[in-house]
C-alpha positions as CSV (number, residue, x, y, z in Angstrom):
1,X,38.7,38.3,-32.5
2,X,40.2,37.2,-35.8
3,X,38.5,38.1,-39.0
4,X,36.0,35.4,-39.8
5,X,36.0,34.4,-43.4
6,X,33.6,31.5,-43.9
7,X,34.8,31.0,-47.5
8,X,38.1,29.6,-46.2
9,X,36.3,27.1,-44.0
10,X,33.9,26.1,-46.7
11,X,36.7,25.8,-49.3
12,X,38.7,23.5,-46.9
13,X,35.7,21.3,-46.2
14,X,34.6,21.0,-49.8
15,X,38.1,20.5,-51.1
16,X,38.7,17.8,-48.5
17,X,35.6,15.9,-49.5
18,X,36.2,16.2,-53.2
19,X,39.9,15.2,-52.8
20,X,39.0,12.2,-50.6
21,X,36.3,11.1,-53.1
22,X,38.8,11.4,-56.0
23,X,41.5,9.4,-54.2
24,X,39.0,6.7,-53.3
25,X,37.4,6.6,-56.7
26,X,40.6,6.5,-58.8
27,X,41.2,2.9,-57.5
28,X,37.6,1.9,-58.1
29,X,36.5,0.8,-61.6
30,X,32.8,0.1,-61.0
31,X,31.4,3.6,-61.4
32,X,31.1,4.8,-57.8
33,X,32.2,4.2,-54.3
34,X,30.6,1.5,-52.2
35,X,30.5,1.6,-48.4
36,X,33.2,-1.1,-48.5
37,X,35.5,1.1,-50.7
38,X,35.2,3.9,-48.1
39,X,35.5,1.9,-44.9
40,X,38.2,-0.5,-46.0
41,X,40.6,1.4,-48.3
42,X,43.9,-0.2,-49.3
43,X,47.1,0.9,-47.6
44,X,48.2,2.8,-50.7
45,X,44.9,4.7,-50.6
46,X,45.4,5.5,-46.9
47,X,48.9,6.7,-47.8
48,X,47.5,9.0,-50.5
49,X,45.0,10.4,-48.0
50,X,47.9,11.2,-45.7
51,X,46.4,9.2,-42.9
52,X,43.6,11.8,-42.7
53,X,40.4,9.7,-42.7
54,X,37.9,12.2,-41.3
55,X,36.5,12.9,-44.8
56,X,36.2,9.2,-45.5
57,X,34.4,8.8,-42.1
58,X,32.1,11.6,-43.1
59,X,31.3,9.9,-46.4
60,X,30.7,6.6,-44.6
61,X,28.5,8.0,-41.8
62,X,26.4,9.9,-44.3
63,X,26.5,7.3,-47.1
64,X,22.7,6.7,-47.3
65,X,22.0,10.5,-47.5
66,X,24.7,11.0,-50.1
67,X,23.6,8.1,-52.3
68,X,20.4,9.7,-53.6
69,X,19.4,7.0,-56.1
70,X,20.0,4.2,-53.5
71,X,22.1,2.1,-55.8
72,X,24.7,1.4,-53.1
73,X,27.3,3.7,-54.7
74,X,28.3,7.3,-54.3
75,X,28.7,8.6,-57.9
76,X,30.4,11.7,-59.1
77,X,26.9,13.3,-59.4
78,X,26.1,12.4,-55.8
79,X,29.4,14.0,-54.7
80,X,28.7,17.2,-56.8
81,X,25.2,17.4,-55.3
82,X,26.6,17.0,-51.8
83,X,29.2,19.7,-52.2
84,X,26.7,22.1,-53.9
85,X,24.2,21.5,-51.0
86,X,26.8,22.1,-48.3
87,X,28.1,25.2,-50.1
88,X,24.6,26.7,-50.5
89,X,23.0,25.5,-47.2
90,X,26.0,25.8,-44.9
91,X,27.5,23.5,-42.4
92,X,26.2,22.2,-39.1
93,X,28.3,22.4,-35.9
94,X,29.2,18.7,-36.2
95,X,30.1,19.1,-39.9
96,X,32.4,22.0,-39.1
97,X,34.0,19.9,-36.4
98,X,34.5,16.9,-38.6
99,X,35.3,18.5,-41.9
100,X,37.3,21.6,-40.9
101,X,39.3,20.5,-37.8
102,X,41.1,17.8,-39.7
103,X,42.6,20.2,-42.2
104,X,42.9,23.4,-40.1
105,X,43.9,22.0,-36.8
106,X,42.8,24.3,-34.1
107,X,42.7,27.5,-36.1
108,X,41.5,30.6,-34.4
109,X,38.9,31.1,-37.2
110,X,37.3,27.7,-36.7
111,X,37.4,28.1,-32.9
112,X,35.6,31.5,-33.2
113,X,32.9,30.1,-35.6
114,X,32.3,27.2,-33.2
115,X,32.3,29.4,-30.1
116,X,29.8,31.8,-31.6
117,X,27.9,29.3,-33.7
118,X,24.5,30.1,-32.2
119,X,24.9,33.8,-32.7
120,X,26.2,33.4,-36.2
121,X,23.3,31.1,-37.2
122,X,20.8,34.0,-37.5
123,X,18.0,32.0,-39.2
124,X,18.3,29.3,-36.6
125,X,18.4,26.4,-39.1
126,X,21.3,24.7,-37.4
127,X,23.7,25.6,-40.2
128,X,26.0,28.5,-40.8
129,X,26.7,29.9,-44.2
130,X,29.6,32.0,-45.4
131,X,27.1,35.0,-45.6
132,X,26.1,34.5,-42.0
133,X,29.7,34.3,-40.9
134,X,30.6,37.5,-42.8
135,X,27.5,39.3,-41.3
136,X,28.5,38.3,-37.8
137,X,32.0,39.6,-38.4
138,X,30.7,43.0,-39.6
139,X,28.4,43.2,-36.6
140,X,31.2,42.3,-34.2
141,X,33.4,45.0,-35.8
142,X,30.5,47.5,-35.5
143,X,30.0,46.7,-31.8
144,X,33.7,47.0,-31.2
145,X,33.8,50.5,-32.7
146,X,30.7,51.6,-30.8
147,X,32.3,50.5,-27.6
148,X,35.6,52.2,-28.5
149,X,33.9,55.5,-29.4
150,X,31.7,55.6,-26.4
151,X,34.8,56.4,-24.4
152,X,35.1,59.8,-26.2
153,X,33.1,62.5,-24.5
154,X,32.8,66.1,-25.2
155,X,34.0,66.9,-21.7
156,X,37.3,65.3,-22.5
157,X,38.2,67.9,-25.1
158,X,38.4,71.7,-25.1
159,X,35.4,73.4,-26.5
160,X,36.3,77.0,-25.8
161,X,39.2,79.0,-27.0
162,X,40.8,82.0,-25.6
163,X,44.3,83.4,-25.2
164,X,46.4,82.6,-22.1
165,X,46.5,86.2,-21.0
166,X,42.7,86.4,-20.7
167,X,42.6,89.6,-22.8
168,X,40.2,88.1,-25.3
169,X,36.8,86.8,-24.4
170,X,36.6,83.0,-24.8
171,X,34.6,81.8,-27.8
172,X,33.3,78.4,-28.9
173,X,34.2,76.6,-32.1
174,X,30.9,77.6,-33.6
175,X,31.6,81.3,-33.2
176,X,34.4,81.0,-35.8
177,X,32.1,79.3,-38.4
178,X,29.9,82.4,-39.0
179,X,30.8,86.0,-39.9
180,X,30.8,88.4,-37.0
181,X,27.9,90.9,-36.8
182,X,29.5,94.3,-37.1
183,X,26.7,96.0,-35.1
184,X,27.4,94.1,-31.9
């Protein structure tokens, strides 16, 4: 399994959201993005977004939840609140699919997080955080080492020593650790 680093996933998702908001907002002079600004961007804005509209789709489908004051616009404060919330609370399965697949393609890291989502989400809140991803990675490494070292058994290594001629009585490793009793 590839090393899972949730920070890379979260950075990609949050950067994509912030960048999309910035591109959409730079052409808007009325102090925030309306649903119309997000759903019907100009061709130049689409070109600046590189044809990637998954972040804009996320903004439009979550518009009401992001627009906390209900003024019909997503402001810079609304965006900052969203990214802070996502960073602290983690991402749902659907958010990972929507926000991370567009930038990262079918990366092994994303695929592993999605595959093991339920095991990673230890508090069962439906979201995974960077900390949960890192803890899962450590647990997976620990289990791998346990499995690897279970194959080593004392019967598979020599415990007794003696010379090939058989002149000397065999002894164990422990016999060499302590001084010999001269009375025996």
